C-alpha positions as CSV (number, residue, x, y, z in Angstrom):
1,M,38.5,153.6,90.2
2,R,35.7,156.0,91.0
3,A,32.2,154.9,90.7
4,I,29.7,157.0,88.8
5,T,26.8,157.6,91.2
6,S,25.1,160.7,89.6
7,D,22.5,160.8,86.9
8,T,24.2,160.8,83.5
9,G,21.0,161.7,81.6
10,N,22.5,165.1,80.6
11,L,25.6,163.4,79.2
12,V,23.9,161.3,76.5
13,G,26.2,161.3,73.5
14,A,29.3,162.3,75.4
15,K,32.5,160.2,75.7
16,L,33.2,158.4,78.9
17,Y,36.9,157.5,79.6
18,V,37.5,154.6,82.0
19,G,41.1,154.5,83.4
20,Y,43.5,155.8,86.0
21,G,45.7,158.8,86.6
22,Q,46.4,161.7,89.0
23,T,43.8,163.8,87.2
24,E,41.5,163.4,84.2
25,A,44.0,165.4,82.1
26,D,46.9,163.0,83.2
27,M,44.8,160.0,82.3
28,R,44.0,161.3,78.8
29,A,47.4,162.8,78.1
30,N,49.2,159.5,78.9
31,S,46.6,157.2,77.5
32,R,46.0,155.7,80.9
33,F,42.5,154.5,80.1
34,A,41.2,151.1,79.2
35,M,38.2,152.0,77.1
36,V,36.2,154.9,75.7
37,C,32.4,154.5,75.9
38,T,29.6,156.7,74.5
39,V,27.0,157.5,77.1
40,T,23.5,156.3,75.9
41,A,20.1,157.0,77.3
42,A,18.8,154.5,79.9
43,V,15.6,152.8,78.9
44,R,13.0,152.6,81.8
45,G,9.8,150.8,82.1
46,P,8.6,147.5,80.5
47,A,9.3,146.4,76.9
48,P,6.7,148.1,74.6
49,V,3.7,146.1,73.5
50,L,4.1,144.9,69.9
51,L,1.0,145.9,67.9
52,G,1.9,144.1,64.7
53,T,-0.2,145.1,61.7
54,A,-2.8,146.6,64.1
55,G,-0.3,149.4,64.4
56,N,-1.2,150.4,60.8
57,F,-4.5,151.7,62.0
58,A,-5.5,154.8,64.0
59,T,-8.8,153.2,64.7
60,L,-9.6,149.5,64.5
61,A,-12.7,147.7,65.8
62,K,-14.6,144.4,65.4
63,T,-18.2,145.5,65.2
64,A,-18.4,149.2,64.1
65,V,-16.7,152.5,63.8
66,S,-19.0,155.5,63.7
67,T,-18.7,159.2,63.6
68,V,-20.9,162.2,64.2
69,P,-19.4,164.7,61.6
70,T,-17.2,166.3,61.5
71,S,-14.4,164.3,63.0
72,A,-10.8,164.3,61.8
73,V,-8.8,161.1,61.7
74,T,-5.2,161.0,60.6
75,G,-4.5,157.3,60.0
76,N,-6.3,154.3,58.6
77,I,-9.7,153.0,59.9
78,G,-10.7,149.3,59.8
79,V,-13.6,147.2,60.9
80,S,-13.6,143.4,60.9
81,P,-15.4,140.9,60.9
82,A,-18.1,143.6,60.4
83,A,-18.7,144.8,56.9
84,T,-18.0,148.2,55.3
85,S,-21.6,149.2,56.1
86,Y,-20.6,149.4,59.8
87,L,-18.3,152.3,59.0
88,T,-21.0,155.0,59.5
89,G,-21.1,158.8,59.3
90,F,-18.0,159.0,57.1
91,S,-19.7,159.7,53.6
92,L,-17.5,157.0,52.1
93,T,-16.2,157.0,48.5
94,M,-15.2,153.5,47.4
95,V,-11.8,153.0,45.7
96,G,-12.6,150.0,43.6
97,T,-13.3,147.1,45.9
98,L,-10.2,147.4,48.1
99,S,-10.7,150.5,50.2
100,A,-12.6,153.7,50.7
101,T,-11.9,157.4,51.4
102,S,-13.7,160.0,53.5
103,P,-13.4,163.8,53.8
104,Q,-12.9,163.2,57.5
105,V,-10.0,160.8,57.2
106,T,-6.4,161.3,56.1
107,G,-5.8,157.7,55.2
108,S,-8.0,154.9,54.0
109,L,-11.0,153.0,55.4
110,Y,-11.4,149.2,55.2
111,G,-14.2,146.7,55.8
112,A,-14.2,142.9,56.1
113,D,-16.4,142.5,53.0
114,M,-13.8,144.2,50.7
115,S,-11.9,142.1,48.2
116,P,-8.6,140.3,48.9
117,P,-6.1,141.1,50.1
118,T,-8.0,143.7,52.2
119,N,-10.2,141.2,54.0
120,T,-7.4,138.9,54.9
121,S,-5.2,141.8,56.0
122,L,-8.0,143.0,58.3
123,T,-8.3,139.5,59.8
124,T,-4.6,139.5,60.6
125,A,-4.8,143.0,62.0
126,V,-7.6,142.0,64.4
127,L,-5.7,139.0,65.5
128,D,-2.7,141.2,66.2
129,M,-4.9,143.6,68.1
130,E,-6.1,140.8,70.3
131,A,-2.6,139.5,70.8
132,A,-1.4,143.0,71.8
133,Y,-4.3,143.3,74.3
134,N,-3.4,139.9,75.8
135,D,0.3,140.8,76.0
136,A,-0.5,144.1,77.8
137,A,-3.0,142.5,80.2
138,G,-0.7,139.6,81.0
139,R,2.5,141.5,82.0
140,P,3.4,140.4,85.5
141,T,5.0,142.1,88.5
142,P,3.6,145.7,88.3
143,D,5.8,148.5,89.6
144,Y,2.7,150.3,90.9
145,L,-0.4,148.5,92.2
146,N,-3.8,150.2,92.6
147,L,-2.2,153.7,92.5
148,G,-4.5,156.3,93.9
149,S,-7.2,153.6,94.3
150,G,-7.9,154.1,90.6
151,N,-8.0,157.9,90.7
152,I,-4.9,159.2,89.0
153,G,-5.9,162.8,88.5
154,G,-3.2,165.3,89.1
155,L,-0.3,162.8,89.1
156,T,2.9,162.7,87.2
157,L,3.5,159.1,86.0
158,A,7.0,157.7,85.6
159,P,7.8,154.8,83.2
160,G,6.6,151.5,84.5
161,L,3.9,148.8,84.7
162,Y,0.8,150.0,86.5
163,K,-2.1,147.7,87.5
164,W,-5.5,148.2,89.0
165,G,-8.2,145.7,90.0
166,S,-10.8,148.4,89.3
167,S,-11.8,151.1,87.0
168,V,-9.5,154.1,86.5
169,T,-10.6,157.7,86.4
170,I,-8.7,160.9,85.4
171,P,-10.7,163.8,86.8
172,A,-7.7,166.2,86.7
173,D,-4.8,166.7,84.3
174,V,-2.1,164.0,84.2
175,T,1.5,164.2,83.1
176,I,3.4,161.2,81.6
177,S,7.1,162.0,82.2
178,G,10.1,160.1,80.8
179,G,12.5,159.7,78.0
180,P,11.8,159.0,74.3
181,N,12.6,155.3,74.7
182,D,10.8,154.7,78.0
183,A,7.5,152.8,78.1
184,W,4.3,152.7,80.1
185,I,1.7,150.0,80.4
186,F,-1.5,150.6,82.3
187,Q,-3.6,147.5,83.2
188,M,-7.1,147.9,84.5
189,S,-9.7,145.2,85.1
190,R,-12.7,147.5,84.3
191,N,-13.3,150.9,82.7
192,L,-11.1,153.9,81.9
193,S,-12.4,157.4,81.7
194,I,-11.0,161.0,81.5
195,S,-13.3,163.8,82.5
196,A,-14.4,166.6,80.1
197,S,-11.6,169.1,79.1
198,K,-8.9,167.3,81.1
199,R,-5.6,166.4,79.6
200,V,-3.0,163.7,79.5
201,T,0.3,165.4,78.5
202,L,3.8,164.3,77.8
203,A,7.1,165.6,79.4
204,G,10.8,164.8,79.1
205,G,10.6,163.5,75.5
206,A,8.1,160.7,76.3
207,Q,6.4,159.4,73.1
208,A,2.7,158.4,72.6
209,K,3.8,155.3,70.7
210,N,5.3,153.9,73.9
211,I,2.2,154.3,76.1
212,F,-0.3,151.5,76.3
213,W,-3.7,151.7,78.1
214,Q,-5.2,148.2,78.5
215,A,-8.8,148.2,79.8
216,A,-11.2,145.2,80.1
217,G,-14.2,147.6,79.9
218,D,-15.1,150.8,78.1
219,V,-12.7,153.6,77.5
220,T,-14.4,157.0,77.5
221,L,-12.8,160.3,76.6
222,G,-15.0,163.1,77.9
223,S,-16.0,166.1,75.8
224,G,-13.0,168.3,75.0
225,A,-10.5,166.0,76.7
226,S,-7.0,165.4,75.3
227,F,-5.6,161.9,75.7
228,T,-2.4,160.3,74.7
229,G,-1.3,156.7,73.9
230,N,-2.4,153.4,72.4
231,V,-5.8,152.3,73.8
232,L,-6.4,148.6,73.9
233,T,-9.8,147.6,75.1
234,Q,-11.8,144.4,75.2
235,S,-14.9,146.6,74.9
236,A,-15.6,150.0,73.3
237,V,-13.7,153.3,72.8
238,I,-16.1,156.3,73.1
239,I,-14.5,159.6,72.1
240,Q,-17.0,162.3,73.0
241,T,-17.6,165.7,71.4
242,G,-14.4,167.6,70.6
243,A,-12.1,165.2,72.4
244,T,-8.6,164.5,71.0
245,L,-6.6,161.2,71.0
246,N,-2.9,161.3,70.1
247,G,-2.4,157.6,69.5
248,R,-4.7,154.7,68.5
249,A,-8.1,153.4,69.4
250,L,-8.0,149.6,69.1
251,A,-11.3,148.1,70.3
252,Q,-12.7,144.6,70.4
253,T,-16.2,145.9,70.0
254,R,-16.8,149.4,68.6
255,V,-15.3,152.9,68.4
256,T,-17.6,155.9,68.4
257,L,-16.4,159.4,67.4
258,D,-18.3,162.7,68.0
259,A,-16.6,165.6,66.2
260,A,-13.4,164.0,67.6
261,V,-9.8,164.1,66.5
262,V,-7.6,161.0,66.3
263,T,-4.0,161.3,65.2
264,T,-1.4,158.7,64.8
265,S,2.0,158.3,63.1
266,C,1.6,155.6,60.4
267,S,4.0,155.0,57.5
268,T,1.4,153.0,55.6
269,C,-1.5,155.5,55.9
270,R,-2.4,156.9,52.6
271,Q,-5.2,158.8,50.9
């Protein structure tokens, strides 16, 4: 039997015959094979973080979500235990007592003082957000420890668990490269920031939904920056003028938007 030692990534979906014979044609013609397997894509990196009902939101915070118009959010926005009055800058239109709409939001906005079941659903979503943060922060045995001493500008990041005992800065473009089922978790004990007009881009089929940035401090996206992934912070998410987030901003204090764009895929988002 000959071992397969090469990368089979380009064979995904193909049939793999395991058997014996003088040649492959001999093996197949005389049915000298034990099994037929379909080559599937390998999954690299940690298991994705489960967001629970927090995943129903593009932006979720405990104390406030504010915007300097005009921002553009695709997905739901929620704040809890803070009240609806802490959703500021959106020019809200109430939809009964259960939700609100805004010209800046393709989706719905929710506050903790809205009627049941909205208020109880928000409580659950915040608990799920906290659980997701703790899960991401608690993953052991990192594949990469203190990479770049916290400066990851210019790097290409493979699937895996990354950990820093410091803040992390992105002063130059970063590429996240991997397959559609691969996952990335980035743990940092302090802040995360990307400089103005810099980009975090995807390659190789990597998906934003499988990328998780866990920061104990503030997360700041500089003016005109483009960022990708689920942001889980114990503090604030600050998205400066013209910055773009392809993913989610899930903050245990506040989220501030300044003519920003936040886009997430959400089957429950509605307008």
